[in-house]
N, C-alpha and C positions, 0 to 999 in steps of 0.2 A: 754648598749645602751638605749636610752630613749624608755620608754613604754607609756609615756603620749601622749595626743592628741597634736595638733598644737597650742593649746591656751597657752598663757604665764601665768606666776605665778601671785600671787595675786597683786603684785606690778606693774604688766604689764611692766616689764623690759625685754629687749632683752635677749633671751637665748643664751648660748655660741655657740650652733649649728647654730643658725640663724645668730649670729654676725660673726662667721667664714665665713659663705657663703657669706655675703653681705658687708663685711668691704671693703672700698674704691672701690666699684664695679662700680659706675657711673661716667663715663667721661662726664662732662657737655658740651653739643654742642648746646647751645641756638641759635647760628647763623644760624643753618640748619633747613631745613624743617622737619615737618610742622610748627614749631614755627617761624622760620625766624625773630628772634629779631635783632634789631640793635646792634651795638657794645657797645653803652653807657648802654643799658639794660643788655645785657649779662654780661658785667664786673661788673655791680652793683649787679646783681643776684648772681654771683660767690662769691663776697665778702660777701654777706648776708648769703649764704649757709655755707661758711667756718666759719662763726661766730655762726651758729645755732646748735640746739641740735642733729641734724642728720649728722653733718659734718663727722662723722666716716664712712658714706656710700659714701662720695664724693671722687672722684679721681681727674684726671687732667681736665683742661679746654681746649677744642679743638679749635684751631685757625689756619686758613689758613695762611701759611707763607706770602703770598703776602699782607695780611692785617696787618702785624705786626706794621707798623707805626700807623695805626688807633687804634690798641689795646693799644699801648703805650700812646697815647693821652688820651683814655678814662680810662685806668686802673691806671694812674699815681697817683690819690688821693686815691687808695685802696692798692696798693702794699706795703708789710710790709718793714720796714727798719731794723728789727731784727728778729731773729728766722727763722722760716721756710719760704722759698720763695714760690711764686705761682708755681705750677708744670703745665707745658703746653705740650700739645701734638700738634706738628705742622703738618698741612696738606699740603703736598708739591705737586708740579707738578708730573705727572706720571713718572715712571722709564725710559721711552723711550723719554721723553720731554727734549730738550735742556736746558729748564729753570730749570730743577732739580738742576744743578750745582750752579746756581745763588741762589737758595733757600738755599742751604747748606751755602753759603757765608752769606746770611742774618741771618741765625740762629747763625752763629758764632759771628757776630757782635752784635746781640741782646744779646746772653749769656754774652758777654764780658761787655756790657753796664750795665747789671743787676746782675753782680756778687757782686756788693757792694751796700751799702744803698743809695747812692746819687740819683740813678734813681729808686729806689725801687727794692726789691729782686724778681727775677723771673728767671726761667730756663726752656729751652726746652730740655728735655732729651729723648724724644720720638718723632718719626716722623710716620705718616701714608702715604703710597704711593701705588698707583695702579700699579700692575704688571701682565702682561698677559702671560708672558713666562719666562723661565729660564734665558735667555739673560738679561732681564730687571732685574731680581733678582740679578744676578752676577754683572751687572753694579752698582747698588746701593751699594752692599757690598763692591765693590772695592773703590767707592768714599767716603763711609761714614767714618767719624772719629770715634774713639773708644768710644767717650762719647755719641754717639747717638745710640738709639735702634730703629730699624725699624719694624713697622707692615706692612706687604705686603698684600694689598686687592687682593684677588684671585678670579677669576670667578668660579661659582659653577655649570655652565652648562656643564662642563667637569669633568672627574675624577681628583680630586685635588692631588692625591697621588704623581705624579711626581713633581709638583711645591712645595708641602709641603717637599718632600724629598730634593729639592735643598735648602731649608731654613735649614734643620736639620744640626746640627754641627756648625752652625754660631751663632753669637749673634743677632738673630732676630726672628721675630714671624710672624704669619699669621693674616689676618683680614677677617672676613665673613660679608656680608651684609645679614641681616636676614629679612628685610622688606623694605617698601617704598610705595609711593602713587601711582607709575606707575603700570598698569596691569602687573601681572607676577613677581612683585618685591620680593614677599615672596617665598623663595625656598621650594620645596617639602620637607616633613620630611625626606625622605630617602636620599636626597642630603645633607641636614644639618647633618644627622646622620653620613653620609659617611665622611664629612669634619671633624667632632669631632673625629671620629675613626682614620682617617689619622694623625691628629695632636698628638693624645695620643700615637699612635704606634711609631711615628717618634720622639717624645719628643720635639715637637715645640709648644710654647705657642701661644694663640690666643686671640684676642679680637673681639667683635661683635659690629655691628652698625645698627641702624634703626629697628623700628618696636617693640622694647622691652620696651615699656612704662608700661606694666602691669605684675603682678606677674605670672599669669597663661595663658595657651593657651586659646584663645577666638576668636570670630568673631568680626572684626572691621568694623563698618559702614563707617568710614572715608577711610579705604583702600579697602572696599568692598571685604574683604579676611579674611581667618583664619590667625591670627598672634600668634607668639610664646610668651611665658612668660619667664621673666628672671629667675624665680625659676626653671622652667622646664630646661631651657638651662644649668644652672650651676650645677644642680643636675645631669643631664645626663653626663656632663663632668666629674664629680666626680666618677660616676659609670665607665665611659670609661677609667679612669685613672688607676683603681686598682682593679675592681671587675670583677668576671666572668659574661660574658654578650654575647649576640648576638646583631648584628646591629638592628634587629627588637626590641630588648629591648629598646634601645635608642630611636627608633621612638616612642615607647610607653611612654616614659618619656616626650619627647618633645611635645606630644599631650594630655598629661593629663590635664584634666579640674578640677578636684576635689581636693580641698585643704585637703580633708580628707585622700588622699592617702599619704600625707607627715606628718611627725612628726618632730618638731624642739625642742629639749631638751637639757639638761645639758651636755650630753655626745656627742652629735652630731645630725645628721639628719638621719631619716629613710624615705625610699621610698618603700612602699610595702615590697618585700622580701630582700631589700638591707639595709644594716646598715653602716653608714658612720661616723667615729670618727671625732672629732674636728680637730685632727692632719691630718687626711686624707683629709678633706676639706681645711684646711689651705694649704696643700702641692699642692692640685689642683689649688687653687687660685694663688699660687706663681709660678707654673711651667707650667700650662696648660691653664685654663680659667681665664684671667687676669682682664677683665673689659668689659663693654658694654657702647657704646656711645648713649647718649639720649639728645634730644633737651629740655627735661624738666627733672628737678630734682624733681618737685613737684608731678607729676603724679605716678612715682614708689612709693613715699611715701604714697600717698593717697591710692593707691592699697593695700599696706601692711597693712594700718590702717583699711581699709574696711574688710580685712580678720582677723582682730584682732591680727596681728603679731607685730605691732608697736602702741605705744601710740601716741596721737595727738602731733604735733610738731609745733613750732612757725613759721617754714618756710612756711607752707601752709596758705598763707593769701590771695590768689587771687581766 
């Protein structure tokens, strides 16, 4: 395991431990607050990021299904005609909303149109859907075609274990809201730790959204609240996935403010007494902590650069 500090090597290249933790981690959600970009800028940004030096950190682009016509109009000049399609996460109507079924039909038509090069290659393989009870989760799972993977956004103001258990064993995952601009939008550390623990115990993958623009736990003036860092969240998930720990240990990781508590090396990642191999981190990213949605791709990069974990990149131009 690495014994070096979190600084990179002389060439300032990404260490294997850091790359395993961050690869494909950011689902770009430029349409959503606080950025609230229009569709033209969102699609242009995503195309730019895909072509940039930090594309290895980029995941899907998040688009509301009800705005797919607008997306097609503005993305037409960027969509590839060969090789890899754009990968989209479709934000649907809630599970108990009659419009959910119409959203599934829109997705099917969209995927059919963009399966070949004529309209540009793009695919919605993931959806994000709010579900407040097991009935909603069951309804979605019954209606969903096999080629769509759902992330169910679950409320955190109640014990999530029952809802997470209802997802377990299905081809689906959970979604947690980790921040926002409204008062009380940031969940308490124990609630977030409880959610991570529930997903790890049940073998349910999750993605996070909102408030994760920065690498480390910090106070946000914009939100007037303490916010989580994405390094904290994903390292906490890796510990929850396979290391001896208590729930209070996860709270400690989630609220860690010092980059000196972490080491990102050739063999993996260290956080205080825990050592995580590259393979363990990769497995966590594959089967537990999948991604986080952010309205900015540039802010996470800038935060990592400020900590000396990434070199400067061409994407950060604004």
